[in-house]
C-alpha positions in Angstrom: 102.2 66.6 63.1 100.7 67.4 66.5 102.0 70.6 66.1 99.8 71.7 63.5 96.6 70.1 65.1 97.3 72.3 68.1 97.7 75.4 66.6 93.5 75.5 65.7 92.8 75.0 68.8 94.6 77.1 70.7 93.2 80.1 68.4 90.0 78.3 69.1 89.3 79.8 72.3 90.1 83.3 71.7 87.6 82.9 69.2 85.3 81.8 71.1 85.5 84.7 73.4 85.6 87.1 70.7 82.2 86.0 69.7 80.7 86.1 73.5 82.0 90.0 73.8 80.8 90.7 70.6 77.2 89.2 71.7 77.2 91.1 74.9 78.4 94.2 72.9 75.0 93.7 70.4 72.8 93.3 73.9 74.4 96.2 75.6 73.5 98.3 72.5 69.8 96.2 72.5 69.1 97.9 75.6 70.4 100.9 75.2 68.5 101.7 72.2 65.5 99.9 73.9 65.9 102.4 77.1 66.3 105.6 74.5 63.5 104.7 72.6 61.4 104.1 75.9 62.7 107.4 77.1 61.6 109.6 74.0 58.0 108.1 73.8 57.5 109.1 77.9 58.6 112.6 77.2 56.8 112.9 74.0 54.0 111.4 75.7 54.2 114.2 78.6 54.6 117.1 75.6 52.2 116.6 74.3 49.6 115.4 77.2 50.5 119.1 78.4 50.5 121.3 75.3 46.7 120.2 75.1 45.9 122.1 78.1 47.4 125.0 80.4 45.7 123.3 83.4 47.2 120.5 82.9 50.5 122.3 81.9 50.7 124.1 85.6 50.2 121.1 87.3 52.8 118.6 85.3 54.8 120.7 83.8 56.4 119.6 80.3 59.3 118.2 79.3 60.4 121.8 77.3 59.1 123.8 79.9 62.1 122.0 82.2 64.1 122.1 79.9 64.2 125.9 79.4 64.7 125.7 83.8 67.7 123.7 83.3 68.9 125.8 80.7 68.5 128.7 82.9 70.1 127.2 85.9 72.9 126.2 84.2 73.3 130.2 83.2 73.0 131.5 86.4 75.3 129.2 88.2 72.7 128.0 90.0 72.5 123.9 88.7 76.4 123.9 89.3 76.3 124.9 92.0 73.5 123.9 93.9 74.5 120.0 92.6 77.9 121.0 94.2 76.3 121.5 98.1 74.2 118.4 97.6 77.1 115.9 95.6 79.5 117.2 98.9 77.0 116.7 101.5 75.7 113.3 99.8 79.9 111.8 99.4 80.5 112.9 102.9 77.8 111.5 104.4 78.0 108.5 102.0 81.7 108.0 103.1 80.8 108.2 106.8 77.7 106.3 107.3 79.5 103.5 104.8 82.8 103.2 107.4 81.2 103.2 110.5 78.6 100.5 109.4 81.0 98.4 107.6 83.3 98.6 110.3 80.9 97.6 113.5 78.9 95.4 110.5 82.0 92.8 110.4 83.2 93.5 114.1 80.1 91.9 115.0 81.7 89.0 113.5 83.9 88.2 116.2 81.2 87.6 118.9 77.7 86.3 117.9 76.9 86.9 121.8 77.4 91.0 121.4 75.5 90.8 117.9 72.1 89.0 119.5 72.6 91.5 122.0 72.4 94.5 119.6 70.4 93.3 116.9 67.0 94.8 118.8 69.2 98.1 118.8 69.7 97.9 115.2 66.2 97.0 114.4 65.0 100.0 116.2 67.3 102.6 114.6 66.4 101.0 110.8 62.4 101.1 112.0 62.6 105.5 112.9 61.6 107.3 109.5 64.6 109.4 108.8 62.8 112.7 108.5 61.3 112.2 111.8 64.9 112.5 113.2 65.7 116.3 110.9 64.2 118.5 114.2 66.8 116.9 116.7 69.5 116.8 114.0 69.1 120.6 113.5 69.5 121.1 117.0 72.2 119.1 117.6 74.7 120.2 114.1 72.9 123.4 113.8 71.7 124.2 109.9 74.8 124.5 107.8 77.1 121.8 106.1 77.3 119.4 109.7 73.4 118.6 110.0 73.1 117.6 106.4 76.1 115.0 106.8 74.3 113.6 110.0 70.9 113.3 107.7 72.8 111.6 104.9 75.0 109.3 107.9 71.8 108.4 109.4 70.3 107.3 105.8 73.3 105.0 105.6 74.8 103.3 108.4 71.9 101.2 109.1 72.0 99.6 105.8 75.9 99.2 105.5 75.9 97.6 109.0 73.4 94.9 108.2 74.5 93.7 104.6 78.8 93.6 105.8 77.2 91.6 109.2 75.3 89.3 106.7 78.5 89.2 104.5 80.7 88.7 107.2 78.4 85.2 108.4 77.8 84.3 105.4 81.3 82.8 104.7 81.7 79.1 104.4 82.4 77.7 107.8 84.2 74.6 106.3 87.2 77.4 104.8 87.0 78.6 108.3 87.9 75.2 109.7 90.7 74.7 106.9 92.2 77.6 108.0 92.2 77.5 111.5 93.8 73.4 111.3 96.8 75.7 109.2 96.8 77.3 112.0 95.6 80.8 111.4 94.4 83.0 114.3 91.1 84.9 114.1 92.2 87.8 113.3 93.6 86.1 110.6 91.1 84.6 109.4 88.7 88.1 109.7 91.7 89.5 107.5 92.2 87.2 104.9 89.0 85.4 104.3 85.9 87.5 106.2 86.5 90.5 104.8 86.7 89.6 101.3 84.3 87.4 101.0 81.7 90.1 102.7 83.1 92.1 99.5 79.9 91.0 97.1 77.8 92.1 100.1 78.9 95.1 100.9 79.0 96.7 97.8 75.4 95.3 97.3 74.6 97.8 100.8 77.1 100.1 98.5 74.8 100.5 95.4 71.7 100.7 97.8 73.3 103.6 100.0 74.2 106.0 97.1 70.0 106.2 97.0 69.7 106.5 101.0 72.4 109.1 101.3 71.4 111.6 98.6 67.6 111.0 100.3 69.3 112.5 103.5 70.7 115.1 102.1 67.7 116.3 100.0 65.6 116.0 103.4 68.1 117.9 105.2 67.9 120.7 102.6 64.3 121.1 102.9 64.1 121.3 106.6 66.9 124.5 106.5 69.1 125.3 103.6 69.8 128.2 101.7 71.2 126.1 98.9 71.5 122.8 97.1 69.2 120.9 94.5 66.8 120.2 98.1 66.6 124.1 98.7 65.7 124.8 94.8 63.2 121.4 95.1 61.3 123.0 98.2 61.3 126.5 97.1 59.9 126.2 93.6 57.7 124.0 94.8 56.5 126.3 97.1 56.1 128.6 94.5 54.4 126.4 92.3 57.0 126.7 89.8 56.6 122.6 88.6 58.9 122.5 85.5 61.7 124.2 87.5 61.0 121.0 90.3 61.3 119.2 87.8 64.7 120.9 86.7 65.7 120.3 90.2 65.3 116.4 89.6 66.5 115.7 86.6 69.9 117.5 88.2 69.4 114.7 91.3 68.5 111.8 89.3 71.5 112.9 87.2 74.0 113.3 90.7 72.3 110.0 92.3 73.6 108.0 88.3 77.0 110.0 88.3 77.6 108.7 92.6 76.2 104.8 91.1 78.7 104.6 88.2 81.3 105.6 90.9 80.4 102.8 92.7 79.9 100.2 90.7 83.9 101.4 88.9 85.1 100.6 92.5 83.7 97.4 92.4 85.0 96.4 89.5 88.8 97.8 91.1 88.6 96.1 94.3 86.6 92.4 93.3 88.6 91.6 89.7 87.2 87.7 90.3 84.1 89.0 89.5 84.9 90.5 85.8 82.9 89.1 83.2 85.6 87.5 80.6 
């Protein structure tokens, strides 16, 4: 008599899971539809406002003119070329800055004394406007790819250091004491507990530094470059071609979203325990 009664009990959990997934899918669809509607309203309002005045159209461009420049930039190859250059600078600076910052931040967990000693220097470095370092970076690294990577790296490294150190020092002390009672060395505690527990904060920093790395690369291109989205924005702005500025900005935003999407996928891969059922 117990086996027939157990079948509905076992099948209830999958049904509840499917209902939750369906509700989540509906919510995601509603959010996406609302976002698209909001974007359409903004673009329509922008187009309407600029179509009524030539002065307004000159100062603010228009969605249709921006789209025309996107098509032209695609056809002449400058859109792909500039996006590739800026993307390469951003990715390399993002990787170098996050690797350096994360390694340094996690390493400071080994010694609270050293972390207190270097803390004011980290704060001082983080308080420097990145654009103020551009002339020095150009003198040190030249006007080529290396200077853009350096600018992107400097935009990232402090944030990566702070977030990784915060994650390392936020580990539950009771878990550390438990591992010590089981005979774990400091190195084992670091590898098996501190690093995995810090991944949440590290990935939070990665999501922040995607934008910072792109900003650093764009600033480097503003200062000295012959290609890249930053160069396209600077050149178009100097010539008062506002729609082309917005076209390059659209490409920049698309690049940022693509990199953020990649970071999100990497987070889901490395932190499977955080996936929602």
